[in-house]
N, C-alpha and C positions, 0 to 999 in steps of 0.2 A: 308485731305492729301489723297493722290491718295497713297495707298500704295508702299512700296519699296523707297518713296522719299527721307527718312530721312539718307540710303543706299546712294545712289543717291548723294547726296550732301559732301558726304565726300570724294565717288569718283571723281567726279567733281572738287573739291581743288585740291585734291591731283593729278591727272591726266591732265585735263584740255582737251583741243584741242591739238593734236598731231599730227607729221605722219605717218597713218599708211598703207601709201603707200606698196605693198606686192612689193618685189623682182622680177623681171622678170624672169619667165622660159621657154619663148619665142627664137629663136634664135633674134642673134641682127639684126638692120638693119641698113644701112648706111644713115640715117640719115642726115647729113650736106653734104655730095655731092649730092645727091639727087636732082634735081631741083623743087623750089618751084612753086605751081601750078599757076600761072596767073589769074585762071578765080573763084578761092572763093569768094562767097558772101560775099557782106557790112555786109548781115543782117544775124544774128546767126541762124545756123539751126534748128528747132527743134529737128532734129536728132542728135545734137553735141555731145552727150552720151546717150547711150542707155544700157540697162543690158538684156543680150540677152536671148532666152526661151531655158531654160535647163530643162529637161526633170526627174521628178519625185524631181526637188527643184525649181524652181521657180512658187510654185502653188499661192495662195493670199494671205496665212500669209506670206510667205516671200515678195511679192511684196509687202505687208502693211508695214512692217517691214523696207524692201528698201527705201519705200517712205517717213519714218520718218529721212531720211538718207539725203537723196536731192528731192526738191522740182520741180524738173527740168529735171532729168534724165527721158529717155524714158522706159517703161519697158514693158514685153513681157510676153503673158502665156508661160505654154507649151506646145508642138504642140497638136491639136486637131483635130482628122480625120474629115473629113466631115459625114462622115457615125455616129461618135460617138454625133457629136454636131444634126445631124439628126434624133438620133433614141435612143438617153440617155436622160438624167435626165439635162433639162439645166441649170438648177437654182445650181444644183449641181458643175457642168463641168463649167460653164458661170460666175456665181456669183462673184462679186467683190464689194471690198467697194470704196463708190464714190471719197476717199481722192488718190487710185490707180491713176488719172489721171494723164497725160496722160501714156494710156495703150492699145498695140495692142493686137490683137487675133494672133496668128499664127495660121493654116489651115494646113491640108497635106492630098493631095488627086492629083485626076486627072482626074477627071471625071467631066465637067466642070457645068454638070446641077449641081450637088450633089455641090461642091464647093458655088455655086453663092448661092441655098437654106442657109449651113451654114453662111456663112459670111450674108446674110441678118440677120441670125438670130443674129448674134453676132453682129452687127451694131444695131438690135434692144433693143440689152442688154446693146448699150453705147459705145461701144467701140471706140477708136479713131485712127486707123488703122487696117487693114486684111492684113496679111501677109502671103505670101505663101513658102511653105516649098520646097525649092529648095538642100536642102544640107545634111540633115541627111541620115548617110552611112548604119542604123542597118539593116539585112537581115530584120524584120521583115517588115521595111517601105522597100526596094527592093519588097520581097513580092506581097506587096501592091500596089505598082507600082507607086512609092511618093516617095519624099526626093532627094536623093542623085540621085540616077537613071534616073532623070527627065533631067539630065546636057544633057544627052544623046538624048534628045526627045526635043528642043527648040522650035518647031513650036507649038508641045500640051505645051506646058507651057503659051504660047501667047495665045491660044487659052483658056484658062483657066484665063488669067488675063484679057484678053480684059473680056469676061463673069462678071467677077466681078465685073469689072471697070466700066461695065453700069450697073451694080444692085443695087450697094451701091454709096452712097456720102460721104463715107470717103475714105480718101488714101487708095490704093490697091498696096501693094509692096512685092519685091521677096526677099527671105534670101539664096542665092546659094555657093555654091564652085568657084574655080576658071576652073575645070573640074574633069574629070572623068578615071581612068582607064589609059591605053594610049592616051588619047586625047591629046591634041596640046593647053597648058592652055592658050594662045591666044588666038587661035582658037575659042575654047569651050565659054569660057569667056566675050567676043566681041560679040561675034553672039547668044548666048542666051542675054545678053543685047539689044542688037539692035531687033532682033524679038519681044523681049517686050517693050521695048523703044516706036514702032511702032504701038503695041496696047493698049500703052497709059501708061505703068510706066513710074514714075519718081522720082521712088527710088528702090536701090538697097544696099542691105545691104551685102557684100562680103566679106564670108572666104578666106585668103586667103592661101589656103593651095589645092591641089586636096583632093578626095575620093577616096581610092584602094578600088571599092565593091568585089573584089576578092583576096585572100590573106590577109587583115587586118580588125581585130576586131573594133568594132565603138572607144571604147577605145584605140586602136592603131592612127583610123586616127583623133583623136584629137593631138597628136605626133609628129607619123611618118613623115608623108608627111610632108617635109620642107616648108619655108613657104615665100610664093613669095609678099613680100610688092610693091615691084615696079611697077610689075605687075599693081597692084589698084591703085596705085598712076597713072599712064598711063593711065588707062582705066580714072579715074577724066577729066587727061589735054586734053584726046584726045575726052573726051563726056561731054564739062563742062557746058552744059542745065541742066543733070543729079545730083541730091542728089547722091553721093555715099559712103557709110559706110563702116567701115575698121573692119573688125575684123577678132579673130586668136590668139594666142599668148601676148595680151596685158597683161602685167603683171601691170602695173601703171598710174597714172595720168601723171607724167614726158613724159613716151611713149605715153602717148593719146593727150596729149600735141603738142607731137614732128608728129604725122602721122597728127595732123590737118592742120599742113603748106600744106597737101599733099590733104587733101581727105576734106570732109564737115562733118565727124559724125566717133565717135569709137563706137564702142560695144565689153564692157566687161561680157567677162563669169564667166569663175572659177576664178579669182581676183575677185571678185566681189563678188561672192557668199562665197569664203573661208575667205575671211578678207573683209568683209563686211564695216568695219569704212572706208576705202577708198573714199565709196559714198559723207561721211561725207566733203568733201574738191570741190567737183564737180561743188554746185553753185559759192562759190565763183571762182573757178580756170580758168571754164572752159566756166560760163555766164555770171561770174561780177556782181553776185548778191548775197546778205547777207552775214552772216557771217558761221565759220566753225560747224557744228554739229556734239559736241563728243560724241564718242562713248555711254556716261555713261546719257548723253541726249537726247538721240534716246531708250536708255531703257526706260525712265521715259515718252517719249512720246510716246510708243507702251504700255504700261502698261494698259491703260483704252483699248486698244482695247482686249490687253490678255484676262483684266477682263472680259469683253464682253461675247467675245467668250467660256472661260471657261462659265458662265450664259448659254447657248445657249446648251453647251452640248460638246463645244471641247475637244478632250484632248489637258494640256500642254504642252507633246510632240511635238505634230503638230507644235506649233508653237516655242518652244525652240531649237529646233534642227537645224532652220537658224539661231541663235544669237549664237551658238558655236562659231565665229568665230570673232565676235564682237574686244574683247579684245588681239587681235591678237598687239603678242610683249609686252603686256604689265604686270605689277608685277601681277601675282596673275591668270593670263587666265588659266592657267593650274587645278585651283582650280575650277574658273568658268566652266570651258568645266565640270569638272567630278559632278559639282553639277548638273550643268544643265543636263547632261546623264543619271546619275544615280539616282539621287531623284526627275528629271522629268518625271520616265516611267511609274510611278506607273498611277492609272486610279483614283486615287485620289488628284495627286498633282496640288498646285495652286500655287498662285502669290508667295506665303510664299521662293516657291524656287526659284527665281527669285533676293527676296529678302538676300538670304542666301548667293546666288553666289555673289548679290553686296559688300554684309557686306565681304565676301574674298577676293573679290579684294581690298576692301579699307583698310585692315589688313593687307596686302600684299604690298600696298602703304607705307602706316605708319613703316613699319620695314623697307624698305629699306631708306627712308626718315633719321630715325634714326641711320640707318648703316649709311650715307654720312655725317649726322651730326656730 
């Protein structure tokens, strides 16, 4: 029996499948009064639900955990610069578990020739999509002339995308903001999308906020600029031939379902990372397939991967740090987080730490059941 399954069965029996959707922290959108898009395709888009590329978070261990929860959501790497892909250790930077498919490689850069080299390397590694970052607002990204600052250079972005699209067979896509600084959002968004579509791009992931490159930190740029969902919905209505995926402030699958009345897909970011259990409902609710994957079942499915990585020399904390929010809202969730954080930090920590965390969840669930009885 796989280590940890005894505790798993206790947790599964008491907790089972439940609603783990995180409450939304984004600004409310008037979904009810907005016109529903008449041009949404009858066939479900492969981009219907995606997990956003997030620096320092969506590494290969995180993506492998997310894949235990959903077989259909599209996963994205952290952003990697073209320079890093070309000159770095490709196995360390680009290696991934085959179970992660479908998985996209997100690149950062603005030199078409370098992006082509990096995209070809990514395709050779087996990635299903090459995505260009035109949305990251960090100072480091700006100094390298990529990310959100490229919203001000749509012709250059189109040149980059034309070059990537001609060099690889997998889809070449764009992730962008609705604008930067003093740009008019409608003009900047539609302008970028139109020149890139003319260059052959068919899929756009749009973070429905401006990025303020002067005056706001990267963290503030994730929350302070107001969301403009209706502008992204309008983009889909007026460019129905394109696949439009909305991103930014989507905190639950209820919100995702509402957005899907207006666009082809939704990209979850922090909600998917901090409360990954929400992904366990994605396949059934958004793709009409299978049953929900309860968090405890996801842990059981993840344990063989953890064991193999430990045997290869990976520290337990590299994997368990992505599991902290799995039992958000469940009895014993605090003990689970504490055990994984404290006991999983040592270099010798093994699967027994996860087993103790599961046991703590089971004990807390039993205590609650006893009180309720």
